PAFI-321767 format. One record per residue (C-alpha): residue number from 1; residue in three letters; x, y, z. Coordinates in Angstrom, 3 decimals. Each point is the difference from the previous one (the first is absolute). Example, Ala and Ser with C-alpha at 12.3 -4.5 7.8 and 13.67 -1.06 7.14 Angstrom:
REM PAFI-321767
PT  num  residu        px        py        pz
PT    1     ala    12.300    -4.500     7.800
PT    2     ser     1.370     3.440    -0.660
END
This chain:
REM PAFI-321767
PT  num  residu        px        py        pz
PT    1     met   107.442   177.326    95.894
PT    2     pro     3.376    -0.886     2.036
PT    3     ile    -1.236     1.960     3.293
PT    4     thr    -3.434    -2.258    -0.306
PT    5     ser     1.593    -2.862    -0.212
PT    6     thr     2.829     0.322     3.178
PT    7     lys    -3.693     1.314     2.185
PT    8     ile    -1.388    -3.328    -1.049
PT    9     thr     2.585    -1.812     1.110
PT   10     arg     0.963     1.956     3.228
PT   11     gln    -3.791    -0.255     1.108
PT   12     thr     0.474    -4.393    -0.484
PT   13     leu     2.904     0.042     1.612
PT   14     phe    -1.508     1.926     2.934
PT   15     glu    -2.951    -2.286    -0.311
PT   16     ile     1.695    -3.204     0.460
PT   17     arg     2.223     1.213     2.551
PT   18     leu    -3.046     0.824     2.049
PT   19     ala    -1.611    -3.564    -0.351
PT   20     gln     3.232    -1.156     0.696
PT   21     ala    -0.554     1.261     3.230
PT   22     cys    -3.344    -0.310     0.645
PT   23     ser     0.877    -3.797    -1.186
PT   24     arg     2.460    -0.385     2.587
PT   25     arg    -2.192     1.577     2.982
PT   26     phe    -2.729    -1.623    -0.939
PT   27     val     2.240    -3.029     0.500
PT   28     val     1.504     1.402     3.091
PT   29     ala    -3.456    -0.010     1.714
PT   30     cys    -0.949    -3.095    -1.000
PT   31     leu     2.957    -1.343     1.461
PT   32     cys    -0.154     1.743     3.452
PT   33     phe    -3.789    -0.316    -0.489
PT   34     ala     1.260    -4.569     0.268
PT   35     ile     2.417     0.905     2.637
PT   36     thr    -2.859     2.019     2.196
PT   37     leu    -2.353    -3.017    -0.512
PT   38     tyr     2.539    -2.601     0.397
PT   39     leu     1.312     1.464     3.168
PT   40     val    -3.866     0.682     1.588
PT   41     glu    -0.414    -3.743    -1.096
PT   42     gln     3.469    -0.325     2.198
PT   43     leu    -1.440     1.586     3.092
PT   44     ser    -3.315    -1.225     0.422
PT   45     gly     2.199    -3.510     0.327
PT   46     phe     0.633     1.225     2.647
PT   47     val    -3.137     1.342     1.618
PT   48     ala    -2.731    -2.646    -1.828
PT   49     asp    -0.875    -3.068     2.300
PT   50     pro    -1.017    -3.036    -2.386
PT   51     asn    -2.742    -0.967     2.663
PT   52     asp    -1.764     3.716    -0.766
PT   53     leu    -0.348    -1.458    -3.984
PT   54     ile    -3.159     0.511    -1.128
PT   55     leu    -2.052    -2.264    -2.528
PT   56     asp    -3.287    -1.363    -0.598
PT   57     leu     1.183    -3.977    -0.448
PT   58     ala    -3.563    -0.948     0.637
PT   59     leu    -1.873     2.544     1.013
PT   60     pro    -0.130     4.189     0.471
PT   61     pro     2.352     0.646     2.351
PT   62     ser    -0.636     1.399     3.268
PT   63     glu    -3.161    -0.332     0.498
PT   64     thr    -3.509    -0.734     2.553
PT   65     val    -3.177    -1.563    -1.045
PT   66     asp    -2.583     0.100     2.113
PT   67     tyr    -2.279    -2.820    -0.456
PT   68     lys    -3.285    -0.609     1.986
PT   69     ala    -3.094    -1.969    -1.154
PT   70     arg    -2.624    -2.295     2.646
PT   71     asp     1.864    -3.127    -0.150
PT   72     phe     3.512     1.507     0.050
PT   73     gln     2.282     2.882     0.294
PT   74     phe     3.762     0.561    -0.741
PT   75     ile     2.974     2.388    -0.394
PT   76     val     1.823    -0.510    -3.367
PT   77     ser     3.779     2.421     0.665
PT   78     thr     2.528    -0.651    -2.378
PT   79     asn     3.781     0.948     0.652
PT   80     arg     2.218     1.918    -2.519
PT   81     leu     0.818    -2.881    -1.797
PT   82     gly    -3.675    -0.651    -1.234
PT   83     phe    -1.514    -3.030     1.753
PT   84     arg    -1.421    -0.556     3.487
PT   85     gly     1.751     0.283     3.088
PT   86     pro     2.050     2.249     1.966
PT   87     glu     2.978     1.708    -1.982
PT   88     phe     2.302    -3.493    -0.969
PT   89     pro     4.125     0.309     0.045
PT   90     leu     1.561    -0.040    -3.655
PT   91     arg     3.472    -1.405     1.833
PT   92     arg    -0.138    -3.305     0.912
PT   93     ser     0.759    -1.721     3.298
PT   94     pro     2.236    -2.645    -0.218
PT   95     glu    -1.511    -2.513     2.389
PT   96     ile    -3.754     0.887    -1.264
PT   97     lys    -1.519    -1.731    -2.627
PT   98     arg    -2.523     2.029    -2.331
PT   99     ile    -2.889    -1.259    -1.188
PT  100     leu    -1.595     1.721    -2.894
PT  101     val    -4.045    -0.730    -0.902
PT  102     leu    -1.766     0.626    -2.374
PT  103     gly    -3.517    -0.761    -0.782
PT  104     asn    -3.956     1.461    -0.204
PT  105     ser    -2.393     1.470     2.598
PT  106     phe     0.707    -3.043     2.036
PT  107     thr     3.589     0.318     0.693
PT  108     tyr    -0.643     4.115     0.247
PT  109     gly    -2.053    -0.638     2.651
PT  110     trp    -2.908     1.616    -1.248
PT  111     gly    -2.528    -0.047     3.419
PT  112     val     2.123     0.126     2.392
PT  113     asp     2.868     1.732     1.742
PT  114     phe     3.753    -0.161    -0.721
PT  115     glu     0.565    -1.295     2.456
PT  116     gln    -2.273    -3.806    -1.083
PT  117     thr     1.202    -0.117    -2.778
PT  118     trp     1.032    -3.217    -1.171
PT  119     pro     3.799     1.165    -0.813
PT  120     arg     0.264     1.747     3.009
PT  121     leu    -0.982    -2.906     1.657
PT  122     leu     2.117    -2.027    -1.439
PT  123     glu     2.567     1.814     1.173
PT  124     lys    -1.103    -0.399     3.677
PT  125     glu    -0.138    -3.572    -0.536
PT  126     leu     3.234    -0.663    -1.385
PT  127     gly     1.198     2.478     3.026
PT  128     ile    -1.460    -2.430     2.436
PT  129     arg     1.604    -2.567    -1.679
PT  130     gly     3.836     1.595     0.096
PT  131     lys     0.009     1.545    -2.889
PT  132     lys     1.044     3.132    -1.032
PT  133     val    -2.380     0.829    -2.730
PT  134     glu    -0.953     3.919    -1.711
PT  135     thr    -3.171    -0.413    -1.993
PT  136     ala    -1.079     2.356    -3.045
PT  137     asn    -3.277    -0.064    -1.286
PT  138     leu    -0.079     1.506    -3.414
PT  139     ala    -3.446    -1.597    -0.802
PT  140     thr    -3.122     2.308    -1.500
PT  141     pro    -3.235    -0.664    -0.053
PT  142     gly    -1.302    -1.322    -3.174
PT  143     thr     3.407    -0.936    -1.967
PT  144     thr     0.099    -1.438    -3.145
PT  145     thr     2.937    -2.342    -1.624
PT  146     arg     1.306     3.540    -1.385
PT  147     gln    -0.480     2.168     3.209
PT  148     met     1.655    -2.750     2.327
PT  149     thr     3.437    -0.644    -2.626
PT  150     tyr     0.247     3.903     0.094
PT  151     ile     0.345     0.455     3.393
PT  152     ala     2.034    -3.115     0.700
PT  153     ser     2.936     1.010    -2.565
PT  154     arg     0.094     3.956     1.098
PT  155     ser    -0.173    -1.224     3.559
PT  156     ile     2.561    -2.922     0.623
PT  157     pro     2.920     0.986    -1.741
PT  158     ile    -0.251     3.514     2.434
PT  159     leu    -1.089    -2.149     3.269
PT  160     lys     2.338    -3.101    -0.833
PT  161     pro    -2.181    -2.574     1.820
PT  162     asp     0.519    -3.144     1.089
PT  163     leu    -3.203    -1.718    -0.859
PT  164     val    -2.712     0.892    -2.012
PT  165     ile    -2.658    -1.582     0.874
PT  166     ile    -3.157     0.104    -3.050
PT  167     ser    -3.272     0.041     1.962
PT  168     val    -2.795    -1.112    -2.226
PT  169     leu    -3.952    -0.242     0.650
PT  170     gln    -1.614    -3.766    -0.714
PT  171     gly    -2.257     0.615    -2.943
PT  172     gly     0.171     3.594    -0.438
PT  173     ala     3.081     0.364    -1.415
PT  174     leu    -1.432    -2.253    -2.802
PT  175     phe    -1.699     2.583    -1.275
PT  176     thr     1.844     3.065     0.895
PT  177     phe     3.194    -1.124    -1.668
PT  178     gly    -1.578    -1.517    -2.572
PT  179     asp     1.647     2.460    -2.153
PT  180     gly     3.492    -0.613     0.900
PT  181     leu     2.794     2.553    -0.955
PT  182     ile    -1.296     1.021    -3.939
PT  183     pro    -0.599     3.469     0.147
PT  184     glu    -3.935     1.090    -0.539
PT  185     gln    -0.833     3.835    -1.052
PT  186     asn    -2.870    -0.244     2.922
PT  187     gln     3.170    -1.320     2.048
PT  188     glu     3.026     2.102    -0.297
PT  189     arg     0.847     1.895     2.917
PT  190     pro    -0.488     3.774    -0.404
PT  191     val     2.950     1.793    -0.186
PT  192     asn     0.671     2.486     2.645
PT  193     phe     2.616     2.723    -1.324
PT  194     lys     0.591     0.997     3.482
PT  195     ser     1.717    -3.295     1.147
PT  196     thr     1.361    -0.635    -3.401
PT  197     ala     1.837     3.400     0.328
PT  198     ile     0.926    -0.134     3.558
PT  199     ala     1.016    -3.688    -1.206
PT  200     lys     2.495     0.867    -2.411
PT  201     leu     1.388     2.744     1.607
PT  202     arg     0.879    -1.980     3.010
PT  203     tyr     2.329    -2.643    -2.534
PT  204     ile     2.330     3.237    -0.452
PT  205     phe    -0.575     1.912     3.518
PT  206     pro    -0.957    -2.806     2.447
PT  207     asn     1.088     2.103     2.358
PT  208     tyr    -1.084     3.641    -0.313
PT  209     val    -3.447    -1.399    -0.501
PT  210     ser     0.063    -1.895     2.798
PT  211     leu     0.882     2.516     1.864
PT  212     leu    -2.539     2.639    -1.699
PT  213     gln    -2.826    -2.842     0.462
PT  214     ser     0.811    -0.688     3.752
PT  215     ala    -0.578     4.532     0.843
PT  216     trp    -3.270    -0.225    -2.119
PT  217     his    -0.984    -3.062     1.845
PT  218     arg     0.314     1.578     3.257
PT  219     ala    -1.570     3.720    -0.951
PT  220     val    -3.577    -2.030    -1.203
PT  221     gly    -0.122    -2.723     1.882
PT  222     val    -1.917    -2.970    -0.083
PT  223     lys    -2.851    -0.139    -2.286
PT  224     glu    -3.294    -1.160     1.608
PT  225     arg    -3.542    -0.614    -1.155
PT  226     ser    -3.057    -1.218     2.283
PT  227     ser    -2.591    -2.823     0.201
PT  228     ala    -2.730     3.027    -0.997
PT  229     asp     2.291     0.415    -2.917
PT  230     ile    -0.617    -3.792    -1.076
PT  231     his    -3.465    -0.677     0.821
PT  232     arg    -0.950     3.050    -2.052
PT  233     thr     2.132    -1.544    -2.953
PT  234     trp    -1.743    -3.696     0.509
PT  235     lys    -3.440     1.567     0.128
PT  236     ser     0.158     2.084    -3.219
PT  237     glu     1.827    -3.090    -1.439
PT  238     ala    -2.870    -1.920     1.462
PT  239     ala    -2.538     2.164    -1.586
PT  240     leu     1.726    -0.005    -3.521
PT  241     phe     0.153    -3.728    -0.598
PT  242     leu    -3.646    -0.212     1.022
PT  243     thr    -0.883     2.668    -2.556
PT  244     gln     2.106    -2.118    -2.422
PT  245     met    -1.584    -3.635     0.830
PT  246     thr    -1.293    -1.334    -3.096
PT  247     ser    -3.693    -2.196     0.855
PT  248     glu     1.537    -3.203     0.985
PT  249     gln     2.659     1.344     1.888
PT  250     leu    -2.895     2.191     2.086
PT  251     gln    -1.599    -3.205     0.833
PT  252     arg     2.918    -1.483     1.073
PT  253     tyr     0.402     2.790     2.544
PT  254     his    -3.484     0.127     1.128
PT  255     ala     1.009    -3.866     1.141
PT  256     leu     3.278     0.798     1.869
PT  257     asp    -0.611     0.357     4.240
PT  258     ser    -2.214     2.604     1.304
PT  259     ala     3.201     0.812     2.662
PT  260     thr     2.563    -0.241    -3.665
PT  261     val    -2.478     2.772    -1.759
PT  262     glu     0.186     2.276     3.163
PT  263     arg     3.277    -0.069     0.107
PT  264     phe     0.640     0.844    -3.625
PT  265     ile    -2.159     2.709    -0.231
PT  266     asn     1.232     1.651     3.084
PT  267     gly     3.673    -0.455    -1.251
PT  268     glu     1.034    -2.494     2.793
PT  269     leu     0.569    -2.544    -2.307
PT  270     asn     3.182    -0.035    -2.771
PT  271     val    -1.862     0.202    -2.938
PT  272     ser     2.983    -2.339    -2.125
PT  273     ala    -1.438    -3.130     1.788
PT  274     val    -3.871     0.920    -1.063
PT  275     arg     0.865     0.899    -3.604
PT  276     ala     1.344    -2.940    -0.190
PT  277     ser    -2.843    -2.403     1.183
PT  278     ile    -2.417     1.888    -1.980
PT  279     ala     2.094    -0.298    -3.306
PT  280     asn     0.736    -3.560     0.257
PT  281     pro    -1.369    -1.818     3.258
PT  282     asp     1.575    -3.355    -1.507
PT  283     leu     3.507     1.514     0.692
PT  284     phe     1.396    -2.778     2.416
PT  285     val    -2.202    -2.324    -2.047
PT  286     glu     2.038     0.384    -2.534
PT  287     thr     3.368     0.152     1.872
PT  288     val    -0.972    -4.210     0.063
PT  289     lys    -1.990    -0.577    -2.916
PT  290     ser     1.486     1.956    -2.778
PT  291     lys     2.843    -1.091    -2.223
PT  292     asn     0.862     3.527    -1.596
PT  293     thr     0.015     1.675     3.735
PT  294     ile     1.791    -2.425     1.199
PT  295     ser     2.831    -0.266    -2.830
PT  296     asn     0.343     3.664    -0.242
PT  297     gly     0.596     0.606     3.204
PT  298     arg     2.590    -2.864     0.507
PT  299     arg     1.590     1.393    -2.838
PT  300     gly    -0.496     3.322     1.228
PT  301     met     1.733    -1.002     3.847
PT  302     his     2.855    -2.327    -2.024
PT  303     asp     0.716     3.334    -1.931
PT  304     met     0.673     2.770     3.667
PT  305     phe     1.283    -2.774     1.788
PT  306     ser     2.600    -0.916    -2.546
PT  307     lys     0.733     4.117     0.007
PT  308     ile     0.406     0.291     3.214
PT  309     lys     2.413    -2.568     0.296
PT  310     ser     2.373     1.300    -2.151
PT  311     val     0.437     3.034     1.290
PT  312     ala    -0.199    -1.573     3.850
PT  313     glu     2.957    -1.731    -1.166
PT  314     ala     2.045     2.836    -1.923
PT  315     asn    -0.178     1.328     3.296
PT  316     gly     0.247    -3.245     2.087
PT  317     ala    -3.164    -0.684     1.688
PT  318     his    -1.593    -3.535     0.083
PT  319     val    -3.555     0.083    -0.992
PT  320     val    -3.355    -1.746     1.391
PT  321     val    -3.434     0.121    -0.882
PT  322     ala    -2.679     0.062     2.976
PT  323     ser    -4.163    -0.471    -0.861
PT  324     met    -2.575     1.085     2.241
PT  325     pro    -3.234    -1.910     1.017
PT  326     tyr    -2.728     1.786    -1.600
PT  327     gly    -3.705    -0.109     2.073
PT  328     ala    -1.449    -1.190    -2.915
PT  329     tyr     1.579    -3.754    -0.464
PT  330     leu    -0.306    -0.476     3.691
PT  331     gly    -2.971    -0.531     0.290
PT  332     gly    -2.214     1.527     3.031
PT  333     gly    -0.387     3.207     1.603
PT  334     ala     2.578     0.983    -1.963
PT  335     ala    -1.507    -0.075    -3.996
PT  336     glu    -3.165     0.528     1.865
PT  337     asn     1.723     3.112    -0.114
PT  338     ile     1.429     0.259    -3.008
PT  339     ser    -3.937    -0.886    -1.232
PT  340     lys    -1.709     2.795     1.971
PT  341     leu     2.297     2.278    -2.328
PT  342     gly    -2.554    -1.592    -2.972
PT  343     phe     2.562    -2.395    -1.235
PT  344     asn    -0.955    -4.166    -0.663
PT  345     ile     2.011    -1.652     2.301
PT  346     pro    -1.566    -3.959    -0.989
PT  347     ala     0.728    -2.780     2.811
PT  348     phe     2.312    -1.322    -2.755
PT  349     leu     2.671     2.391     0.759
PT  350     ser     0.899    -0.488     3.520
PT  351     arg     2.740    -1.315     0.835
PT  352     asp     1.510     0.264    -4.091
PT  353     gln     3.250    -0.566    -0.715
PT  354     thr    -0.060     0.305    -3.501
PT  355     thr     0.960     3.571     0.434
PT  356     glu     2.671    -0.677     2.685
PT  357     asp     1.328    -2.395    -2.748
PT  358     gln    -0.188     2.916    -2.593
PT  359     ile     2.519     2.129     1.817
PT  360     arg     1.992    -3.655     0.983
PT  361     ile     0.824    -0.708    -3.316
PT  362     ala     0.772     3.839    -1.345
PT  363     ala     2.655     0.062     2.682
PT  364     asn     0.924    -3.149    -0.585
PT  365     asp     0.706     1.179    -3.886
PT  366     ala     2.028     3.020     1.183
PT  367     gln     1.913    -2.375     2.442
PT  368     leu    -0.877     1.741     2.893
PT  369     lys    -0.542    -1.356     3.209
PT  370     phe    -3.852     0.215     1.091
PT  371     ile    -1.188     0.509     3.486
PT  372     ser    -4.005    -1.137     0.878
PT  373     val    -1.795     0.083     3.412
PT  374     leu    -3.499    -1.170    -1.759
PT  375     asp    -0.120    -2.793     2.259
PT  376     asp     0.930     1.485     2.822
PT  377     phe    -3.346     3.117    -0.438
PT  378     his    -1.831    -3.512    -0.869
PT  379     tyr     0.607    -1.044     3.622
PT  380     ala    -0.603     3.056     1.665
PT  381     asp    -3.442     1.985     0.700
PT  382     ser     0.543     2.183    -3.179
PT  383     asp    -3.370     1.634     0.311
PT  384     ser     1.331     2.469     2.684
PT  385     phe     2.527     1.010    -2.500
PT  386     phe    -1.370     2.100    -2.218
PT  387     ile    -1.899     3.734    -0.363
PT  388     pro    -2.970    -0.495    -0.233
PT  389     phe    -1.713     1.361    -3.106
PT  390     asp     3.411     0.283    -1.426
PT  391     gly     2.063    -3.105     0.212
PT  392     his     3.162     1.055     0.561
PT  393     tyr     2.030    -1.377     2.847
PT  394     asn    -0.710     1.781     3.578
PT  395     ser     2.574     0.254     2.818
PT  396     ser    -1.065    -3.512     0.649
PT  397     gly     0.940    -1.201    -3.111
PT  398     thr     3.065     1.885    -0.609
PT  399     glu     1.905    -1.461     3.529
PT  400     phe    -1.323    -3.686    -1.281
PT  401     tyr     1.556     0.250    -3.780
PT  402     ala     3.243     1.859     1.784
PT  403     gln     0.186    -2.818     2.316
PT  404     ala    -0.536    -3.271    -2.715
PT  405     leu     2.143     1.662    -2.396
PT  406     ser     3.133     1.118     2.788
PT  407     lys     0.029    -3.834     0.754
PT  408     lys    -0.062    -1.149    -3.397
PT  409     leu     2.787     2.572    -1.162
PT  410     leu     2.185    -1.604     2.568
PT  411     ser    -0.499    -3.521    -0.495
PT  412     leu     0.546     0.948    -3.971
PT  413     trp     3.118     2.166     0.263
PT  414     pro     1.544    -0.902     3.428
PT  415     asp     3.420     1.926    -0.825
PT  416     leu    -1.687     3.056    -1.234
PT  417     phe    -0.508     1.525     2.699
PT  418     glu     3.767    -1.061     1.813
END
């Protein structure tokens, strides 16, 4: 028994010493690994350029898409930060004022090349008037209040603008922003695990992640999508939508302008416009007549304005709300253009001020300055400002809007651009 006891004791001591040695080695290995990561991160800081940072602030970064239809043709190219336009510097130039623009497809510039988008033209207009300005267009097509607020909360702290312009489409905002900021299951932003993982790693190792992303970007290059791909998508979506229509919707479809139908089935027309008109041809009438649409839309805008204002002010930026006139409320050829898509545009909508007033009220309730250029559009030949069978601004429309907005901005904030 004593011999057995001695053997067990020696074996136990050996195991304890072995475990202690392994623990020390593990701690030393972890410490060495941590020091290595720290040194790699610090060394990466000497090599990594902040302007090489790759983000998806609003759109997929470094992507080029070619859109070509019968009535319009344009190319969309995004920069490393994930918004439309050339590479944008993160470092601020003290003598240049920075404007960040939020909005939907009208601000994004659907149907026109980048140089004809109104935020780019606004930059040029202010430059002509002796103001050094750079604009970052963070608009996305089909945006909602939650999406725009999310984009603002990410981009404003990074880009540090002097001014944030929230552009709001007349009338359209009442039904696209009606859901406010309340999350709904079918509206939740899909989880992008890759982006989430990169964001977490960037928080810990910003320089190293930036260096790896920059190297990958140079190796892969710009992703491209052709107009043929877009046409095939629209054509297949149109064919699928036809099979899903009710008998009542089919009657509306057959009553469409023949030129609209031809463009629709051939994939030369954005399916979402026809889908909306077939589903509810009185959509724009409701923006004037429906108390529920008006109250929900105004509440949604107010929620969004207040949230964006809070983020902007926390980062030292001013905020202004600017409305964008829409053809459905301008009468003449501009309104007729919308009716060809299948919407009911009665005469009383012409020169309507109700929809404009709702944007104004929501901005005032959020204690934000409001700019309207609706009168400028009423006095101009607005029939020539819109893309046929589409409704978005063409290059003439974006140019006119930029000119009108620049004058109002300078009169509203004479000291901001000094």
